[in-house]
C-alpha positions in Angstrom: 0.0 -7.9 4.7 -1.3 -6.0 1.7 -0.2 -6.9 -1.9 1.8 -3.6 -2.5 3.8 -4.4 0.6 4.5 -7.9 -0.6 5.7 -6.5 -3.9 7.9 -4.1 -2.1 9.5 -6.9 -0.1 10.1 -8.9 -3.2 11.9 -5.8 -4.8 13.9 -5.4 -1.6 15.1 -9.0 -1.8 16.2 -8.5 -5.5 17.9 -5.2 -4.7 19.9 -6.8 -1.9 20.8 -9.8 -4.0 22.0 -7.5 -6.9 24.1 -5.4 -4.4 25.7 -8.6 -3.0 26.8 -9.6 -6.6 28.4 -6.2 -7.3 25.6 -4.1 -8.8 24.9 -0.6 -7.7 21.2 0.3 -7.4 20.6 3.6 -9.1 16.9 3.9 -8.7 13.9 2.0 -7.2 10.5 2.5 -8.8 11.6 5.0 -11.4 8.5 6.4 -13.0 7.4 8.7 -15.7 4.2 9.2 -17.7 4.9 6.0 -19.7 5.3 3.7 -16.7 7.5 2.4 -13.9 10.7 0.4 -13.7 11.1 -1.5 -10.4 14.9 -1.4 -10.2 17.6 0.3 -12.3 21.0 -1.0 -11.5 24.6 -0.5 -12.9 27.5 -2.9 -13.0 30.9 -1.4 -13.7 33.1 -4.3 -14.9 36.2 -2.1 -14.5 35.5 -2.0 -10.7 34.2 -5.6 -10.6 37.6 -6.9 -11.7 36.2 -8.6 -14.8 38.9 -8.0 -17.4 39.3 -9.7 -20.7 42.3 -10.1 -22.9 42.4 -8.4 -26.3 43.8 -10.3 -29.4 47.2 -8.6 -29.0 47.5 -9.5 -25.3 46.6 -6.1 -24.0 44.1 -5.8 -21.2 40.9 -4.1 -22.2 38.0 -3.2 -20.0 34.3 -3.8 -20.7 31.9 -0.9 -20.4 29.4 -0.5 -17.7 26.1 -2.3 -18.0 22.6 -0.9 -17.0 19.9 -3.4 -16.1 16.3 -2.3 -16.1 14.7 -4.9 -13.9 11.0 -5.9 -13.6 10.3 -7.8 -10.4 7.4 -10.2 -10.2 6.4 -11.4 -6.7 3.8 -14.2 -6.6 2.4 -16.7 -4.2 2.9 -20.4 -5.0 -0.6 -20.8 -6.4 -0.5 -18.0 -8.9 -2.2 -18.0 -12.3 0.5 -16.3 -14.4 3.5 -18.6 -14.5 5.2 -16.9 -11.5 4.7 -13.5 -13.2 6.2 -14.4 -16.5 3.0 -14.1 -18.5 2.4 -10.7 -17.0 5.3 -9.4 -19.1 3.2 -8.8 -22.2 4.5 -7.0 -25.3 2.6 -4.0 -24.1 4.3 -4.1 -20.7 7.7 -4.5 -22.4 6.9 -1.4 -24.6 6.1 0.6 -21.5 9.3 -0.4 -19.7 11.3 0.3 -22.9 9.8 3.8 -23.2 10.4 4.4 -19.5 14.1 3.3 -19.9 14.4 5.8 -22.8 13.2 8.6 -20.5 15.7 7.5 -17.9 18.5 7.6 -20.4 17.4 11.1 -21.6 17.5 12.3 -18.0 21.0 10.7 -17.5 22.7 11.2 -20.8 26.1 10.3 -19.3 24.8 6.7 -19.2 23.4 6.6 -22.7 26.5 4.8 -24.1 26.2 2.0 -21.5 25.2 -1.5 -22.5 21.5 -1.9 -21.5 19.4 -4.9 -20.9 15.9 -5.7 -19.5 15.9 -8.4 -16.8 13.1 -10.1 -15.0 13.3 -11.3 -11.4 10.8 -14.0 -10.3 10.2 -14.0 -6.5 7.9 -16.5 -4.8 6.1 -15.5 -1.6 4.8 -18.0 0.9 3.0 -17.4 4.2 5.0 -19.0 7.1 2.7 -21.2 9.0 3.0 -21.2 12.8 2.3 -24.9 12.7 5.0 -25.7 10.1 7.4 -28.3 11.4 9.8 -30.7 9.9 11.8 -30.5 6.8 10.4 -29.6 3.4 12.1 -30.0 0.1 12.1 -26.8 -2.0 13.9 -25.8 -5.2 17.1 -23.9 -4.8 16.7 -20.1 -4.5 19.2 -17.4 -5.4 18.3 -15.5 -2.3 15.7 -15.7 0.5 14.3 -13.5 3.3 11.5 -13.7 5.8 9.5 -10.6 6.6 6.2 -10.1 8.4 5.1 -13.8 8.5 6.1 -14.4 4.8 9.1 -16.1 3.2 10.4 -14.6 0.0 12.6 -16.5 -2.5 14.3 -15.2 -5.5 13.5 -18.2 -7.7 14.8 -17.0 -11.0 16.7 -14.1 -12.5 16.3 -13.9 -16.3 19.0 -11.9 -18.1 17.8 -10.0 -21.2 14.4 -11.4 -20.5 12.4 -9.7 -23.1 14.0 -11.7 -25.8 13.8 -14.9 -23.8 10.1 -14.4 -23.0 9.3 -13.8 -26.7 11.4 -16.7 -27.8 9.6 -19.0 -25.4 6.2 -17.9 -26.6 5.3 -16.2 -23.4 5.4 -12.6 -24.6 
């Protein structure tokens, strides 16, 4: 299997997981001259039944949220912390500019809350000789395709701030 295919399968896993948690996928691999965003998803809290009480006891709804998601799919022996260190300040700037282009093309979404998330997916070749039980960390979602097992290991909300705060960015 070629690396672009592995990346695509990682993105497929993340998109399926997002949909299972109530998100609507608006675009996959949205690109412009500034760069590409792997997944753009929307969550409408009004539809998702997440209501909050106002101070006067009235029900008020939260606005929709847009997530611009960078997916990093890596093998277990990768060099870049599962893809975290590949989200450099330069990469963040490209994604930010690409998100601005998206919002300019879809002005009806310009007032939505926006955030930049990162999904870390591990990829492991499935051995034909693999037998027995192996201990692995919990995964948010898993799938097996073409002799590989994919695991959504971590989903980092508002990741750009987190990566910078942790000294990775």
